[in-house]
N, C-alpha and C positions, 0 to 999 in steps of 0.2 A: 504494500500500500504506500509506504513512505517512498520507495524507489520510483513508483509510477508517478507520484505527485512531483517529485524532483525532476523527472523526465519532462513532464508538462511544463514546469517552470523554466527549464533550460531550453525548451522548444526543440527537443530531440526529434519530434515527429516531423519537423520541417527540414532536417538535414540528413535523415537516414536515406536508405536506398529506395524506399517507397514514397519519398517526398513528393514526387510528381503528382500522384493521386491526391495527396493532401493539398498541394498548392492549387490544383484545378478546383477542388471543392471550395477552398478559401476564396479564390477569385470569383467563382460563381456566386457564393454567398455575399461577397462585397458588391458585385454588380446588382444583385437582387435587392440588397439594402438601399443602394443608391436610387434604383428605380422606384422603390416604395416611398422613399423620402421625397423624390420629385413629384410623385403622384399625390402625396399628401399635401405638399405645398400648392400644387395646382388646384386641388379641391378647396383648400382654404381661401385661395385667391378668388375662386368663383363664388364662394359663400359670401365673402365681403362685398363683391361686386353686386350680387343679388340683393343684399341688405341695403346697399347704397341706392340702387335703382328703386327698391320698394319705398324707401323714404322719399325719393324724388317724385314718385308717382303719387304718394299721399299729399305732398305739398302742391303738386299741380292740380290734383283733384279739388283740394280746398280752395285754391285760387280760382278755379273754374266756377265753383259754387258761389264764391264771393262776387265775381264779375257778373254772373248770371243774375244774382239778386239785385245788383246795382242797375243792370239793364232793365229789369222789371220795374224798378222804381222810376227810372227815367222815362219809360214808355207809358206810365200812368197818365190819364187825361188831366188830372189835377196838376201834376207837375208841368205838363206842357202848357196848360193854361196860365200857370204862374209865370213861366218864362216868357210867354208871348204878351202878357198884359202890359209891360213897359213899352212895347212896340205898337200898342193900340189894337192888337188882334185879340178877339175874344170868341168863345164858342157861340154858335148860332142859337138863338132862342126858339126859332121855328124849325120843326123837323123837316127833313128833306122830302120832296114829293116823289112818289113812285111813278116811273115812266113805264108804260106798257106798250110794247111794239106788237102790232097785229100783222101777221103775214097772211096775205091772201094768195090762194093758189088758183 
């Protein structure tokens, strides 16, 4: 047990005659670990981008609602009448007449 532990600490498995198999496995594990780390970083980057875009969508949606409500207030008849009063334009007191067009064949 003690001899095996010392062999591992001295890295004898890397310098003996079967070292080629060990080196191949170590290189394979290293490449696999690098790929896993890169994949993890890529996934994290995408999560952050999604969170940023979600916040931007929420802000734009609230801005849309605000602008739409402002437009509704501006389109009200009372608002238009108040803005046109200084120019001397007022709503008509008489309702419009209905025009009927008769088509004869």
